[in-house]
C-alpha positions in Angstrom: 108.0 124.1 66.6 108.4 127.1 68.2 110.1 128.2 72.5 106.9 128.2 74.0 105.4 125.4 72.8 109.4 123.0 73.4 108.4 124.5 77.0 105.1 123.3 77.2 105.8 120.0 76.3 108.8 119.2 78.1 106.9 120.3 81.2 104.1 118.3 80.4 106.6 114.7 79.5 108.2 115.7 82.9 104.6 116.0 84.3 103.3 113.3 83.1 107.3 110.7 83.9 106.3 111.9 87.5 102.8 110.8 88.0 104.0 107.5 86.4 107.7 107.8 89.4 109.8 107.6 86.3 111.8 110.5 88.5 115.0 111.0 86.8 112.8 111.2 83.3 111.6 113.5 84.8 114.6 114.9 86.2 115.9 115.3 82.0 112.9 116.8 81.1 113.1 119.9 83.3 116.4 120.5 83.5 115.8 120.7 79.5 113.4 123.4 80.4 115.6 125.1 83.0 118.1 125.1 80.6 116.1 127.5 77.9 114.4 128.9 80.6 116.5 129.8 83.5 113.1 131.1 86.2 111.0 129.0 85.4 110.0 127.9 88.1 107.2 125.1 87.6 110.5 123.1 86.1 112.6 124.6 89.7 109.6 123.0 91.6 108.3 120.2 90.1 112.2 119.2 89.6 112.1 119.4 93.2 109.0 117.2 93.8 111.0 114.2 90.8 114.5 114.7 93.6 112.4 114.2 96.9 110.6 111.1 95.6 114.5 109.8 94.5 115.0 110.2 98.1 117.7 113.5 97.7 115.6 115.8 100.5 118.4 118.7 100.6 118.7 118.5 97.3 115.3 119.2 97.1 115.0 122.1 99.3 116.9 123.3 96.8 115.4 123.2 93.7 112.4 125.0 95.8 114.3 127.7 96.9 114.9 128.9 93.9 111.7 128.7 92.0 110.7 131.0 95.5 113.7 132.9 94.8 111.9 133.5 91.5 108.5 133.6 93.1 108.7 134.4 97.1 104.6 133.5 96.9 104.3 130.4 94.7 102.5 128.1 97.4 103.1 125.1 95.5 106.3 125.6 95.9 106.1 126.8 99.7 103.5 123.7 100.4 106.3 121.1 99.1 109.8 122.9 100.9 107.2 122.4 104.2 107.1 118.7 103.2 110.6 118.3 103.0 111.2 120.6 105.9 109.1 117.3 107.3 111.3 114.5 106.7 114.1 116.3 107.6 112.6 117.2 112.0 112.9 120.6 111.3 110.2 121.4 111.6 110.0 124.5 113.9 111.1 125.5 110.0 108.1 123.8 108.9 105.6 124.9 110.2 107.1 129.1 109.6 107.2 127.8 105.6 103.5 126.8 106.4 102.3 130.4 108.3 103.9 131.5 105.0 101.7 129.9 102.9 98.8 130.8 105.3 100.1 134.2 105.3 98.4 134.2 101.7 96.2 132.2 101.5 94.4 131.8 104.9 92.1 130.0 103.7 95.0 127.1 102.3 93.3 123.6 103.5 96.7 122.0 102.5 98.6 124.0 104.7 95.7 124.5 108.0 96.2 120.9 108.1 99.3 120.3 108.2 100.7 122.7 109.6 98.6 122.1 112.5 100.3 118.4 112.7 104.1 119.5 112.9 102.5 122.1 116.1 100.5 118.2 117.5 104.4 117.4 117.3 106.4 119.5 118.0 104.7 119.7 121.5 104.4 116.0 121.6 108.4 116.1 121.7 108.6 118.5 124.3 106.3 116.5 126.9 108.3 113.3 125.7 111.6 115.0 126.6 110.3 114.9 130.1 109.6 111.1 130.1 111.8 109.2 127.6 114.8 110.0 125.3 114.0 111.1 121.7 116.3 108.6 120.3 114.7 105.5 122.3 110.9 106.5 121.3 112.0 106.6 118.6 113.1 103.4 118.2 110.1 101.9 119.4 108.2 104.4 116.4 110.0 103.0 113.8 109.1 99.6 114.5 105.2 100.4 114.5 105.4 102.6 111.8 106.8 99.1 109.7 103.4 97.2 110.3 101.4 100.1 110.0 102.9 100.7 106.4 103.0 97.0 105.9 98.8 97.0 106.7 97.9 100.3 104.4 100.3 98.6 101.6 98.3 95.5 101.9 95.3 97.4 102.0 96.0 99.5 99.6 96.9 96.2 96.9 93.1 94.8 97.8 91.1 98.1 97.2 93.3 98.4 93.8 92.5 94.1 92.4 88.9 95.0 93.8 88.6 98.7 91.5 90.6 97.2 88.7 87.9 94.6 88.7 84.0 96.4 89.0 85.8 98.4 86.3 86.7 95.6 83.9 82.9 94.9 84.5 81.5 97.5 83.2 83.8 98.5 80.4 83.0 94.7 79.4 79.2 95.9 79.6 79.9 99.0 78.8 81.5 97.5 75.1 78.3 94.5 74.7 76.5 97.1 74.0 73.9 97.8 77.1 75.5 101.4 77.6 72.7 102.2 80.2 73.4 99.7 82.7 76.9 100.4 82.5 77.0 104.1 82.7 74.9 103.2 86.3 77.3 100.8 87.2 80.1 104.2 86.6 77.9 106.3 88.3 78.1 104.9 91.3 82.2 103.3 90.9 83.3 106.4 90.5 80.8 108.0 93.3 82.0 104.9 95.7 86.0 105.5 94.6 85.7 109.6 95.8 84.4 108.4 99.1 87.1 105.9 99.6 89.7 108.3 98.6 88.0 110.5 102.1 87.7 107.2 103.7 91.5 106.5 103.3 92.7 110.3 103.7 90.7 109.9 106.7 92.6 106.4 108.4 95.9 107.7 107.5 95.8 110.5 109.6 93.9 108.7 112.6 97.4 106.7 112.3 99.2 109.7 112.4 98.3 110.5 116.0 99.1 107.3 116.9 103.0 109.1 116.2 105.3 111.3 118.5 108.3 111.3 116.2 107.7 110.2 113.2 104.6 112.5 110.7 104.0 109.4 109.3 101.5 110.9 106.3 105.1 112.6 105.5 106.7 109.2 105.6 104.3 107.1 103.3 104.2 110.7 100.9 105.8 108.3 97.8 102.7 105.6 98.4 100.1 108.6 98.4 101.6 109.8 95.4 101.4 106.2 93.9 97.2 105.5 95.6 97.1 108.5 94.1 97.6 108.7 90.4 96.2 104.7 90.4 92.6 106.7 91.4 93.3 108.6 89.0 93.8 106.9 86.5 90.7 104.6 87.3 88.4 108.1 87.9 89.8 109.2 83.7 88.9 105.3 82.9 85.1 105.6 83.7 85.1 109.1 82.2 86.1 107.9 79.1 82.9 105.7 79.0 80.3 108.4 78.0 
């Protein structure tokens, strides 16, 4: 196998491991790429993602910085770095990083939305210090976070079961030979799943507004990643019925 093909295969295997939350395995693949191509920004950036999922935030930032030292305009690495800085509660640095992205891509949707949330967090922190100590508020919000997180986990688990049931029924209809009816149901489920995903993100952002010291969306990033993997898998299963 040619070197370029081997690198491509290692990256694909690493990304697949990442999607399945096999993060340590993903790091092994990305390290093999880096050993062969020390300036492969995709490997450095995604190694950072795997480390972030493992809770190794500082190590993840070092990987993003390495990717950015090779390509300072790599917006995906900048976005991942900003999110990691938020997890460290380094909101000023996170905001600067989002601004770097928007300087390169003024209409970058994720950077615009997330930078606005950081500004709100900074503003609320200032207001908070005038009324109550941050430590007291953090304790209060940590309890609220546990409640909201458990509610969301339960909600997503119920949603997964419902979606799985719907997809299985459509597949049964399709394999029984009633393909036209199955495809009609398939299209409705696809539209419903896309709509549900939008409502879910809106719900998460609404919950995020309840917090001052915590960024709820960033705290549950792993939960969102797992949902995205599930959603994308089900969408692909439905599309495969063609």
